[in-house]
C-alpha atoms as one frame of an Amber mdcrd trajectory, in Angstrom:
protein
  14.592 -14.931 -24.453  15.133 -16.204 -20.570  14.595 -12.696 -19.084  17.870
 -13.260 -16.570  19.935 -13.589 -19.719  17.846 -10.189 -20.960  19.017  -8.846
 -17.677  22.715  -9.885 -17.753  22.789  -8.410 -21.507  21.574  -5.194 -20.371
  24.340  -5.294 -17.822  21.886  -5.807 -14.580  24.254  -8.700 -13.425  22.441
 -10.511 -10.110  19.193  -8.168 -10.497  16.390  -9.154  -8.670  13.620 -10.397
 -11.976  11.360  -7.541 -11.542   7.870  -8.879 -12.573   5.955  -7.346 -15.253
   2.268  -5.189 -14.312   0.246  -7.380 -16.580  -3.145  -6.985 -17.500  -6.203
  -7.070 -15.425  -7.022 -10.912 -14.309  -3.605 -12.136 -15.811  -3.741 -15.380
 -14.848  -0.524 -15.849 -12.037   2.428 -16.920 -11.357   3.790 -14.924 -14.526
   5.190 -18.006 -16.117   1.666 -19.505 -16.797   1.153 -16.029 -18.038   4.256
 -16.318 -20.765   3.455 -19.468 -21.697  -0.354 -19.107 -22.313  -0.054 -15.702
 -24.014   0.677 -16.185 -27.719   1.310 -12.383 -28.100  -0.955 -11.201 -30.651
  -1.644  -7.656 -29.122  -5.563  -8.344 -29.424  -5.665  -6.963 -25.684  -3.799
  -4.323 -26.183  -6.183  -3.231 -29.415  -9.583  -3.587 -27.474  -8.317  -1.508
 -24.657 -10.816   1.304 -24.999  -8.199   3.502 -22.369  -5.380   2.663 -24.164
  -3.268   1.415 -20.913  -1.796  -1.901 -22.693   1.070  -1.553 -24.655   3.175
  -4.497 -26.189   6.620  -5.077 -23.307   9.458  -6.858 -23.535   9.227  -9.869
 -25.828   6.004  -8.535 -27.005   3.911  -9.871 -24.110   0.999  -7.536 -22.839
   1.831  -4.850 -20.021   0.104  -2.096 -18.432   1.060   1.292 -18.505  -0.641
   3.483 -15.471   1.173   7.342 -16.795  -1.614   8.447 -18.775  -4.692   6.823
 -17.692  -6.140   4.114 -15.372  -7.709   0.095 -16.205 -11.712   0.629 -16.645
 -11.747  -2.900 -15.684 -14.318  -3.202 -18.880 -13.452  -6.877 -19.626 -12.379
  -5.945 -23.099  -8.932  -7.705 -22.802 -10.503 -10.860 -21.421 -12.628 -11.320
 -23.630 -11.127 -11.048 -26.536  -7.763 -13.623 -24.638  -8.305 -16.585 -26.801
  -5.597 -18.366 -25.101  -7.240 -17.844 -21.369  -3.927 -16.025 -20.549  -6.464
 -13.363 -18.759  -8.961 -15.047 -17.196 -11.080 -13.401 -15.045 -13.129 -16.983
 -14.171  -9.359 -18.242 -12.462  -8.214 -15.181 -11.063 -11.357 -12.857  -9.365
  -8.992  -9.967  -8.368  -8.134  -7.734 -11.320  -4.327  -6.816 -10.283  -2.128
  -7.947  -7.256  -1.520  -4.676  -6.032  -3.021  -2.166  -4.528  -1.768   1.932
  -4.026   1.028   3.321  -2.249   1.835   6.785  -0.677   5.276   8.449  -1.063
   6.253  11.123   1.474   5.958  13.600  -1.696   2.158  13.736  -1.140   1.426
  17.332  -1.168  -1.185  17.080   1.406   1.915  15.438   3.885   3.270  19.114
   2.844   0.213  20.771   4.327  -0.681  21.366   0.497  -4.442  21.362   0.416
  -4.889  18.543  -3.041  -7.650  15.868  -4.147  -6.995  14.851  -7.325  -6.358
  11.428  -6.614  -9.172  11.236  -4.567 -11.278  12.944  -7.505  -9.847  10.330
  -9.813 -10.524   7.027  -7.634 -14.209   5.745  -8.709 -14.280   2.987  -5.644
 -13.261   5.977  -2.962 -10.520   3.848  -1.561  -8.708   7.008  -1.352 -10.333
   9.404   1.219  -9.597  12.346   2.544 -10.494  13.299   6.573 -10.140  16.514
   8.454  -7.652  17.055  10.551  -8.219  19.392  13.617  -6.500  22.760  13.140
  -5.124  21.666   9.571  -5.810  20.592   5.758  -7.484  17.172   5.405  -5.005
  13.954   5.105  -5.520  11.220   2.408  -6.515   7.960   3.973  -6.538   4.162
   1.991  -9.217   2.055   2.667  -6.953  -1.223   1.272  -9.997  -3.495   0.573
 -11.684  -0.492  -1.932  -8.502  -0.604  -3.732  -8.854  -2.642  -6.949  -5.694
  -1.463  -8.169  -6.888   0.085 -11.224  -4.110   2.624 -11.295  -6.743   6.266
 -12.688  -5.027   7.725  -8.963  -1.706   7.172 -10.523  -1.945   9.917 -13.942
  -3.494  12.167 -11.668  -1.115  13.196  -9.204   1.079  16.273  -9.621   3.647
  15.027  -8.033   4.094  11.466  -8.589   3.547  10.300  -4.888   1.138   7.766
  -5.843   2.756   4.121  -7.039   1.152   0.616  -6.768   2.835  -2.400  -5.195
   1.752  -5.798  -4.495  -0.395  -6.450  -1.997   1.481  -7.912   1.371   5.279
  -5.991   0.100   6.171  -3.484   2.422
């Protein structure tokens, strides 16, 4: 079914078509992914952290509400139609972490939970003169794995497309 028609039927006339969050190494653009994906759900079944789930139309999407992606590559190994193809897309995700104003450190509360969850140390805490440490994001180190998303107690972290504001 056409996504614009689906949005219309849901009462979201004129809505911008959102790009779903696909598994790591999903081919781009999304139209190429959906043309290759057979919706077999093999990638969903083999995901050890259970972050992949069936989305609209049965196409797999990634959900970071309970866990982050370990980038193990199991989903790519079982994807026979090559909708998930590290050889064609070397970067696992087209997004990086973004921090909202709700972040506890911005309100004078000591919190380092997201930094502890980040294996690549893209989220670091630097000392602040006369105050608590402040969160600093090293975007070049961020893999977009989402490990920090589920751990944030105030849901201040999200993932945004690289290059977007």
